[in-house]
MARPA-995369 format. One record per residue (C-alpha): residue number from 1; residue in one letter; x, z, y. Coordinates in steps of 0.05 Angstrom, whole numbers. Layout:
REM MARPA-995369
{NUM A {X Z Y}}
...
END
This chain:
REM MARPA-995369
{1 X {4033 4605 510}}
{2 X {4008 4601 581}}
{3 X {3937 4623 595}}
{4 X {3892 4597 650}}
{5 X {3865 4643 704}}
{6 X {3795 4671 688}}
{7 X {3739 4632 719}}
{8 X {3679 4673 743}}
{9 X {3639 4625 786}}
{10 X {3646 4550 800}}
{11 X {3683 4529 864}}
{12 X {3639 4518 926}}
{13 X {3639 4451 959}}
{14 X {3687 4447 1018}}
{15 X {3670 4422 1086}}
{16 X {3660 4347 1086}}
{17 X {3629 4346 1017}}
{18 X {3693 4351 975}}
{19 X {3702 4404 922}}
{20 X {3763 4447 913}}
{21 X {3802 4439 848}}
{22 X {3776 4481 791}}
{23 X {3816 4544 777}}
{24 X {3841 4520 709}}
{25 X {3864 4455 741}}
{26 X {3900 4495 796}}
{27 X {3932 4537 741}}
{28 X {3959 4476 706}}
{29 X {3985 4445 771}}
{30 X {4020 4511 787}}
{31 X {4051 4514 718}}
{32 X {4075 4443 725}}
{33 X {4105 4456 792}}
{34 X {4139 4518 766}}
{35 X {4166 4479 707}}
{36 X {4192 4425 752}}
{37 X {4227 4477 797}}
{38 X {4261 4506 736}}
{39 X {4283 4438 713}}
{40 X {4306 4415 783}}
{41 X {4381 4433 772}}
{42 X {4382 4393 708}}
{43 X {4348 4334 741}}
{44 X {4397 4336 798}}
{45 X {4456 4339 751}}
{46 X {4429 4281 711}}
{47 X {4414 4239 773}}
{48 X {4485 4251 800}}
{49 X {4515 4229 733}}
{50 X {4475 4166 724}}
{51 X {4480 4146 798}}
{52 X {4555 4149 792}}
{53 X {4551 4106 730}}
{54 X {4508 4056 767}}
{55 X {4559 4056 824}}
{56 X {4614 4038 775}}
{57 X {4573 3983 744}}
{58 X {4550 3955 812}}
{59 X {4623 3954 839}}
{60 X {4649 3915 780}}
{61 X {4588 3870 778}}
{62 X {4596 3850 851}}
{63 X {4671 3839 837}}
{64 X {4655 3793 778}}
{65 X {4602 3755 818}}
{66 X {4542 3785 783}}
{67 X {4481 3819 814}}
{68 X {4469 3890 789}}
{69 X {4395 3883 792}}
{70 X {4396 3821 748}}
{71 X {4440 3858 698}}
{72 X {4394 3918 694}}
{73 X {4329 3878 696}}
{74 X {4343 3816 656}}
{75 X {4401 3828 609}}
{76 X {4388 3813 535}}
{77 X {4321 3844 511}}
{78 X {4302 3860 583}}
{79 X {4289 3784 593}}
{80 X {4240 3785 534}}
{81 X {4202 3845 565}}
{82 X {4201 3807 631}}
{83 X {4168 3747 597}}
{84 X {4116 3790 562}}
{85 X {4100 3826 627}}
{86 X {4096 3763 667}}
{87 X {4062 3714 618}}
{88 X {4039 3755 558}}
{89 X {4057 3742 485}}
{90 X {4071 3672 458}}
{91 X {4145 3658 467}}
{92 X {4182 3630 406}}
{93 X {4254 3607 412}}
{94 X {4292 3579 350}}
{95 X {4364 3599 343}}
{96 X {4414 3546 363}}
{97 X {4463 3567 308}}
{98 X {4423 3591 249}}
{99 X {4362 3553 223}}
{100 X {4333 3616 190}}
{101 X {4328 3652 256}}
{102 X {4266 3647 299}}
{103 X {4260 3693 360}}
{104 X {4187 3712 368}}
{105 X {4164 3760 423}}
{106 X {4115 3793 375}}
{107 X {4175 3833 354}}
{108 X {4170 3873 420}}
{109 X {4119 3929 424}}
{110 X {4071 3924 483}}
{111 X {4067 3990 520}}
{112 X {4127 3981 566}}
{113 X {4116 3909 587}}
{114 X {4041 3919 595}}
{115 X {4055 3981 638}}
{116 X {4102 3938 680}}
{117 X {4048 3886 687}}
{118 X {3996 3936 710}}
{119 X {4041 3973 759}}
{120 X {4062 3906 788}}
{121 X {3991 3895 811}}
{122 X {3991 3963 846}}
{123 X {4061 3959 873}}
{124 X {4074 3885 889}}
{125 X {4150 3885 891}}
{126 X {4164 3837 835}}
{127 X {4165 3844 760}}
{128 X {4239 3858 754}}
{129 X {4238 3913 807}}
{130 X {4176 3944 776}}
{131 X {4208 3941 707}}
{132 X {4269 3979 732}}
{133 X {4225 4028 771}}
{134 X {4184 4044 709}}
{135 X {4246 4054 668}}
{136 X {4278 4100 719}}
{137 X {4214 4141 726}}
{138 X {4208 4147 650}}
{139 X {4281 4169 647}}
{140 X {4271 4226 695}}
{141 X {4209 4248 659}}
{142 X {4247 4248 594}}
{143 X {4303 4290 624}}
{144 X {4252 4341 648}}
{145 X {4225 4348 578}}
{146 X {4294 4349 546}}
{147 X {4314 4406 592}}
{148 X {4250 4445 575}}
{149 X {4264 4438 499}}
{150 X {4335 4462 507}}
{151 X {4315 4520 552}}
{152 X {4257 4542 507}}
{153 X {4297 4542 443}}
{154 X {4361 4570 472}}
{155 X {4374 4582 546}}
{156 X {4374 4547 614}}
{157 X {4449 4535 606}}
{158 X {4438 4500 540}}
{159 X {4380 4459 572}}
{160 X {4426 4435 628}}
{161 X {4482 4421 580}}
{162 X {4435 4381 535}}
{163 X {4413 4339 595}}
{164 X {4484 4328 617}}
{165 X {4507 4305 549}}
{166 X {4448 4258 544}}
{167 X {4466 4227 611}}
{168 X {4540 4220 588}}
{169 X {4528 4183 523}}
{170 X {4576 4124 518}}
{171 X {4516 4077 522}}
{172 X {4477 4118 572}}
{173 X {4473 4060 618}}
{174 X {4413 4036 576}}
{175 X {4374 4095 604}}
{176 X {4372 4058 672}}
{177 X {4358 3988 644}}
{178 X {4291 3952 639}}
{179 X {4289 3970 564}}
{180 X {4237 4008 523}}
{181 X {4284 4066 505}}
{182 X {4272 4106 570}}
{183 X {4196 4102 559}}
{184 X {4199 4119 486}}
{185 X {4246 4178 498}}
{186 X {4200 4206 553}}
{187 X {4139 4202 508}}
{188 X {4179 4230 448}}
{189 X {4209 4287 488}}
{190 X {4143 4309 516}}
{191 X {4108 4303 449}}
{192 X {4162 4345 417}}
{193 X {4155 4397 471}}
{194 X {4080 4397 459}}
{195 X {4094 4410 385}}
{196 X {4141 4468 402}}
{197 X {4087 4498 447}}
{198 X {4031 4482 397}}
{199 X {3993 4434 442}}
{200 X {3973 4391 383}}
{201 X {3925 4342 416}}
{202 X {3975 4327 471}}
{203 X {4030 4318 417}}
{204 X {3987 4269 378}}
{205 X {3966 4227 437}}
{206 X {4038 4223 463}}
{207 X {4063 4205 394}}
{208 X {4011 4149 389}}
{209 X {4035 4122 456}}
{210 X {4107 4127 433}}
{211 X {4088 4087 372}}
{212 X {4068 4030 420}}
{213 X {4136 4026 452}}
{214 X {4186 4011 397}}
{215 X {4189 4001 321}}
{216 X {4223 4068 313}}
{217 X {4170 4102 354}}
{218 X {4139 4121 288}}
{219 X {4192 4176 287}}
{220 X {4151 4214 337}}
{221 X {4089 4213 292}}
{222 X {4134 4239 235}}
{223 X {4155 4296 280}}
{224 X {4084 4315 297}}
{225 X {4062 4313 223}}
{226 X {4123 4356 204}}
{227 X {4107 4405 259}}
{228 X {4034 4409 238}}
{229 X {4054 4419 165}}
{230 X {4102 4476 183}}
{231 X {4049 4508 227}}
{232 X {3999 4505 170}}
{233 X {4049 4537 122}}
{234 X {4064 4593 170}}
{235 X {3991 4606 182}}
{236 X {3976 4609 109}}
{237 X {4032 4658 97}}
{238 X {4007 4702 155}}
{239 X {3935 4696 132}}
{240 X {3913 4663 197}}
{241 X {3858 4610 203}}
{242 X {3879 4537 206}}
{243 X {3880 4505 275}}
{244 X {3836 4443 269}}
{245 X {3867 4413 331}}
{246 X {3934 4408 295}}
{247 X {3905 4362 242}}
{248 X {3871 4319 294}}
{249 X {3937 4313 330}}
{250 X {3971 4294 264}}
{251 X {3917 4241 251}}
{252 X {3923 4212 321}}
{253 X {4000 4209 322}}
{254 X {4012 4147 279}}
{255 X {3955 4105 307}}
{256 X {3996 4069 361}}
{257 X {4048 4044 313}}
{258 X {3999 4023 258}}
{259 X {3953 3992 310}}
{260 X {4006 3944 336}}
{261 X {4032 3927 267}}
{262 X {3961 3910 244}}
{263 X {3949 3871 308}}
{264 X {4010 3827 295}}
{265 X {3986 3819 224}}
{266 X {3920 3795 250}}
{267 X {3955 3748 300}}
{268 X {3998 3718 246}}
{269 X {3945 3716 191}}
{270 X {3989 3759 146}}
{271 X {3982 3834 137}}
{272 X {4059 3838 134}}
{273 X {4065 3792 194}}
{274 X {4104 3842 237}}
{275 X {4158 3852 185}}
{276 X {4163 3778 173}}
{277 X {4171 3769 248}}
{278 X {4227 3820 247}}
{279 X {4260 3786 188}}
{280 X {4262 3720 225}}
{281 X {4302 3757 278}}
{282 X {4351 3775 224}}
{283 X {4328 3847 224}}
{284 X {4306 3879 159}}
{285 X {4311 3945 123}}
{286 X {4363 3949 67}}
{287 X {4376 4024 62}}
{288 X {4442 4018 100}}
{289 X {4479 3970 54}}
{290 X {4493 3922 114}}
{291 X {4519 3979 155}}
{292 X {4565 4001 100}}
{293 X {4591 3930 91}}
{294 X {4604 3926 165}}
{295 X {4642 3991 165}}
{296 X {4686 3962 110}}
{297 X {4696 3900 151}}
{298 X {4717 3941 211}}
{299 X {4767 3981 170}}
{300 X {4797 3920 136}}
{301 X {4794 3869 193}}
{302 X {4787 3864 268}}
{303 X {4728 3853 313}}
{304 X {4700 3867 383}}
{305 X {4713 3934 415}}
{306 X {4637 3949 420}}
{307 X {4632 3947 343}}
{308 X {4684 4002 335}}
{309 X {4650 4046 388}}
{310 X {4583 4034 353}}
{311 X {4615 4055 286}}
{312 X {4643 4118 318}}
{313 X {4575 4135 348}}
{314 X {4538 4124 282}}
{315 X {4590 4169 247}}
{316 X {4582 4222 301}}
{317 X {4507 4220 294}}
{318 X {4511 4234 219}}
{319 X {4557 4294 231}}
{320 X {4512 4320 288}}
{321 X {4451 4315 241}}
{322 X {4487 4357 190}}
{323 X {4503 4408 245}}
{324 X {4431 4409 267}}
{325 X {4410 4424 195}}
{326 X {4459 4482 190}}
{327 X {4438 4508 257}}
{328 X {4365 4506 234}}
{329 X {4335 4472 293}}
{330 X {4259 4465 287}}
{331 X {4233 4422 231}}
{332 X {4196 4374 279}}
{333 X {4261 4358 315}}
{334 X {4298 4347 248}}
{335 X {4243 4301 223}}
{336 X {4245 4262 287}}
{337 X {4321 4252 285}}
{338 X {4320 4238 211}}
{339 X {4269 4182 216}}
{340 X {4306 4152 276}}
{341 X {4370 4152 236}}
{342 X {4338 4125 173}}
{343 X {4310 4066 213}}
{344 X {4370 4056 257}}
{345 X {4425 4060 204}}
{346 X {4383 4033 146}}
{347 X {4366 3969 183}}
{348 X {4407 3905 174}}
{349 X {4433 3864 231}}
{350 X {4452 3879 304}}
{351 X {4504 3931 285}}
{352 X {4527 3938 357}}
{353 X {4456 3958 376}}
{354 X {4453 4018 331}}
{355 X {4476 4067 385}}
{356 X {4416 4043 427}}
{357 X {4370 4053 367}}
{358 X {4395 4124 360}}
{359 X {4395 4142 435}}
{360 X {4325 4172 435}}
{361 X {4351 4223 382}}
{362 X {4372 4271 436}}
{363 X {4361 4334 392}}
{364 X {4425 4312 355}}
{365 X {4462 4335 418}}
{366 X {4438 4407 411}}
{367 X {4500 4434 374}}
{368 X {4545 4402 425}}
{369 X {4503 4428 482}}
{370 X {4508 4499 455}}
{371 X {4583 4492 449}}
{372 X {4589 4465 520}}
{373 X {4545 4520 548}}
{374 X {4588 4574 514}}
{375 X {4656 4542 532}}
{376 X {4702 4569 584}}
{377 X {4693 4535 652}}
{378 X {4761 4499 648}}
{379 X {4746 4473 578}}
{380 X {4676 4451 599}}
{381 X {4702 4413 660}}
{382 X {4755 4377 618}}
{383 X {4702 4357 567}}
{384 X {4652 4333 619}}
{385 X {4702 4293 660}}
{386 X {4730 4260 597}}
{387 X {4659 4241 574}}
{388 X {4640 4216 643}}
{389 X {4701 4172 648}}
{390 X {4688 4139 582}}
{391 X {4613 4133 593}}
{392 X {4622 4099 660}}
{393 X {4675 4052 634}}
{394 X {4639 4034 570}}
{395 X {4571 4024 603}}
{396 X {4603 3976 653}}
{397 X {4640 3941 597}}
{398 X {4576 3931 555}}
{399 X {4537 3899 611}}
{400 X {4590 3859 647}}
{401 X {4645 3841 596}}
{402 X {4622 3849 524}}
{403 X {4594 3783 494}}
{404 X {4547 3820 447}}
{405 X {4474 3832 452}}
{406 X {4459 3904 474}}
END
């Protein structure tokens, strides 16, 4: 744990009436700058990778007569976030093909679109541009925290490898779209880092905010609770006093998720209103039976290419979770990934979206990051170039060719 510099006397007022920053504030700023300097190589690697992916997307989009900004800022769910940011809640659109489907914007959690709305007042460059700007900023913040987690648990090489693999996911293009995943991942990563460093109040507040971004944001609260429980168990075994801040952090963590679900219940006049809104979208929890049936369909029949890639990613996620368990990564990270997988795989409908639902589960990449960091340079380069080629191709395919919702 870092400690602040001792404070003997309060700072004197500077000329002109302003006061110098307090020593503890300066200490925190210095630690943040030092942390950012350590993470700078990882941030540069990630920025280079995703910038190359965006160049591939932009080149093909222009060739196909599409505008890259419109694709990143208005494709699929991004259009719903745009509407909420611009007009607030209240959009309902019946399905043109299925009478049981009613698309209601109450299915979308508020933190991201409301942030876009507020920032658009401060930076008046248009809702779409602000939405992309917020997503890109959140992505860089998430990469910073992902690196810190990998470096703290293992080494700087593993931290950089973890960031690199995160940026080379087949569906990594989503990390630069006007979607909620970048914001949730940033809040989740920093909350998990706060758990690892036992900053419990920060962890709880960030988890509460993550719960306001997406339905699976509740996984961050589960991670905080698991981390607090493990800390309590260790303290009891060591005969140490209980840290009351840990329990406050655990109590705060789920408030964002529960708050929005209850608000939707109040709006709809039904305590289960949020879940009914999701059901009208065709999304419900069935413990993975729909996913299993779809796997069977893919094996026995034929379908879109994106479905097969989604199936491969889901299978890889299950294997990686098993490896994370055998590698004994921290319990908080396991709880986070486990809940994300339970929600992502256990939900019915939108099978092609499951990789996106699992994308915030970056700790699943830790075993692969360790292997990449330990690999010989030639082997590592072959692996990275192969992953990059497929990631750039598949991201471009998803947004410009594939007819399926992302």
